N, C-alpha and C positions, 0 to 999 in steps of 0.2 A: 233331412237336414240340409240347410242351405250350404252352398259351396263357398269357399274363400273368395273374396273379391279380388279380381285382377286390377292392379293399378299401374299407371305409367308415371314415373317420377319426373317432375318438372321443377327446376329450381327457380325460386323467386327471390330477387335481391332488392327490388324497388318496391317500397310499400304502396306506391300509386299504381302498380300494375293492375289493369282492369280484370285480369283473369281471376283475381281473388276478391272481386266485389261481392260475391255471395257471403263473404265472411266479414265484411266491413261494418264498423260502427255498431257492434253488437249491443252496446249499452245505450244507444241512441233511442230517445223516446219515439221519434217519428221517422227514423231512417233504418232501423234495424231490419235485417232481411227476413226475420221470422214473423213480421207483422202480417196478419191475414189480409188478403186482397179484398177490398170492399166493393159493393156494386157502384157502378158509375166511374170506376177507374180509381186506383189507389197506388201510392208508391210502394206499398207492402208487396214483397215478393212471395209471401205465403210459403216460405221455406221452413223446413224442420232442421234444427241444428243439434247435432249430438256433440257432447263435450267430454273428452277424456277417453282413454283406451277402452275401458269396460263398456261405456255407453256406446261408443262407435261400433264395437263388436256386436252389441245387441241390435243396433240399427242394421248392420249387415245381415243379421239373422231374422229381421222383421220384413214386413211388407213395404217399409219405407226405404226404398232402394237409393243409396247415396250416389249422387252424380259428381261429387268432388270431395276431396279431403285436403286438409291444410294442417301442416304440423312440422315439428322439428325432427331431425334425423333420428334421434333416439326413440321417439314414439313410433316412427316407421319401422325401425328394427324390432320393437316390441310387438307390433301388430303382425309383422312377418313371422316372428318366432311362435306365435299362437295361431297360425293359419288354420289349423284343424278345429279351432274354437271360434270360427267366424272371424278370422283375421284377414290378412291380405297377402297376395303373392304379387311379385313384380313382373311386369311383362310389357310388351309393346302394344299400343292401341287400347289399353285399359282405361279405367276411370282415372282422371288426373289426381295424383297426389302432389299438391303444391308444397314443396319442401323449402323451409325458410329458417333463418335464425330466430331465436326467441325475441330479439329486438325488432326485427321486421314484423313478426307476428303481432307484437304489442302495438306497433304503429298502425297496423291494418285494423285490428279488432277493437282497439281503444283502451286496452288494459293488458297487464301481464297475466298470461294464462299458465298457471302452474301445471295443469293437466297436459299441456303441450300438443294436443291434437284435436281437430274438429272435423266433422263430416256434415255435409249438407244434402238434403233430399227434398224433392218436391212432394207436396201433399197428394197422396193418391185419392181415389174416389172415396167419399165418406161412407161409412157403414150405416145401416138403418137399425132401428130398435128391433124389429122382427128378426133380422139376420143375426144380431149378437146374442139374442136370448134363445134362439132355436134349439141349441143343444146345451144350454147353460143349466146349472143347478143352483148356483148362488150368484147374485148380482148386487152391485152397489149402485145406488141411485142418489145423485147429488142435486140439491136445489140451492141456488144463491151462494155457492161456495166460490168466492172470488179471490182467494189468496192462492197464489201460484205454488207456494211451498206446501200448503195443505193438500192441494190436488196431487202434486208429485208424491207426497207421502201416502195418500190414499192408494195410488197406483202401486207403490212399492209394497204396501201392506196387502193389497189384493193379490199381487203375484205370489207373495210368500205364504198366504193363508188360503189358497185354493179358490179364490173368487174368479168366476169365468168371464165377467164383463162389467163394464162401468157405463151407466147411462147418465147423461147430463140433462137436467131440467133447465128452467129459466135462470138467468142471472149468474151463470158460472163463468169463470175466467177460461181463457184459451188453454186447453190441455197440452197443446203442442208448442207453447212458449218455451224458450230455451231453459228457463229456470225449472219449469215443471218437468221437463225431460231429464234434466240433470238430477233433481232431487229424487225423482222416481228411480234413479239408477238405470234409466233406459227402459223400464217396464211400461212406461206410457206408450212405447212403440210396440209392445208385445201383447199387452192385455187388450182385447177388443173393446172398443167404446163407440158409443153413438150419441148424437144429440137428439133429444126428443123434439119432434116437430108438432106434437099434439100434447101439450102439457096443461093440466095433469091427466089428460085423457089416456095417455099411454099406461098409466097405472092400472086402468081397467084391462088393457091388453095383457099386462103382466098377469093379472088374476085369471084371465081367460086361458092363459098358457100354463096355469097351475101353480103360480107363485103366490106364496103368502107375503103380503106387503106389510112391512114392519117399520113404523115411523119411530126413530130414536129421538126421544125428548125427555127432559127431566120434569116436564110439566104435569099438571093435574090430570088424573085419569089414566096415567100410564101404569103398566105392570112391570115387575122385574123382567129383565131381558130373557133370562132362562125360562121363565114361565111363559113368555110370549112365543118362543120358537116352537112351533107345532108341526110344520109341514116339511116335506122332503125338498121342496124347491122354495128358496127364500130370496126376497128382495129387501135389502136394508136401506132405508132412506135417512140421509143426514143433511142438515142445513148449515148455514153460515154460522161462524162464531158470533155469539150474542143473540141475534134474533132467532136463529134456528129455522125450523121448517115453518112455512106459512100454515095458518089454521085450515084453510080450505084444502091444502095438500094433505094434511093429517086426516081430515075427514074422509078423504078418498082412500085411506089405507085400512087394512083389516084390523090393525091393533097398534096402540101406542106403547112403547117400551122404554124403560130407563135402566141404566147401569147403577146398581146400588152404590152409593158413595158414603164416605165417612169423614169425620173432622170438619163438618160444615161445608164441604165442597159440593156444589150442585151439579157439576158436569165436568167432562173431560174435553180436551182439544178434539176438534171434529175428526181428525185423522186417527187419533188414539181411540176415540169412541168407536169409530168404524172398525178398527183392528180388533177390539174386544168382541164386537158382533161377529166379525168374520171368524174369529177363533171359536166362538160358540157354535157357529154353523159347522165348522170343521170337526169339532169334538163330537158332534152327533154322527 
């Protein structure tokens, strides 16, 4: 288990203080610090931002090591009270905890933050598909899912329903965007994930590793989900709201499956559909 994080408390009274620049303009389209750095030089700092006490504690417990925290005194006290659950202890020479009033925080980040505390971490080395599936039994595979809240919900569902890893195919949004991390309740930092560099070729790698690949689709030629689930190692594929998975991706899968619907409904929200599939795997 990870140890509590040692922090050194530094008071911030001036919103223009450069020491809190890693938390500045969080709602900005082109200046927010969690924008990925792009080839050729980008203003994105490629930071990971955790928001709220629970998510900050999960960051502390993850491989995303915070290099700074920013919050009001009350949240510092709460994190210190839960130090045995990946909270913080105060000391000299630790990671800076920039303590400020809620008004100063609002001026820096660009809005009033009810959760009262943030943590920033640099992105570690990315994981590979072979590394995240090496000991996995159930994985989620996403294609074209570009809604941050859906991705965050998939991570939360994956954590709660025993999914070992998430793989991103083409066209997906950044899973480390602040909203994804927040909606996932910090599980985007704990559930291993990798971006496919060979799509949809990595589906063949999954099969070679013993996974049954199941494309979730309400379309023609699909069988009921419970009937489709046959193997001990399962990879569930889900696509974007509306268009769903691409035809050539589904052709690369072992089977197409649907969740039986009623009352004229053709399908569920992508994160909800994924959760039903995860539960089906868990119940086996």
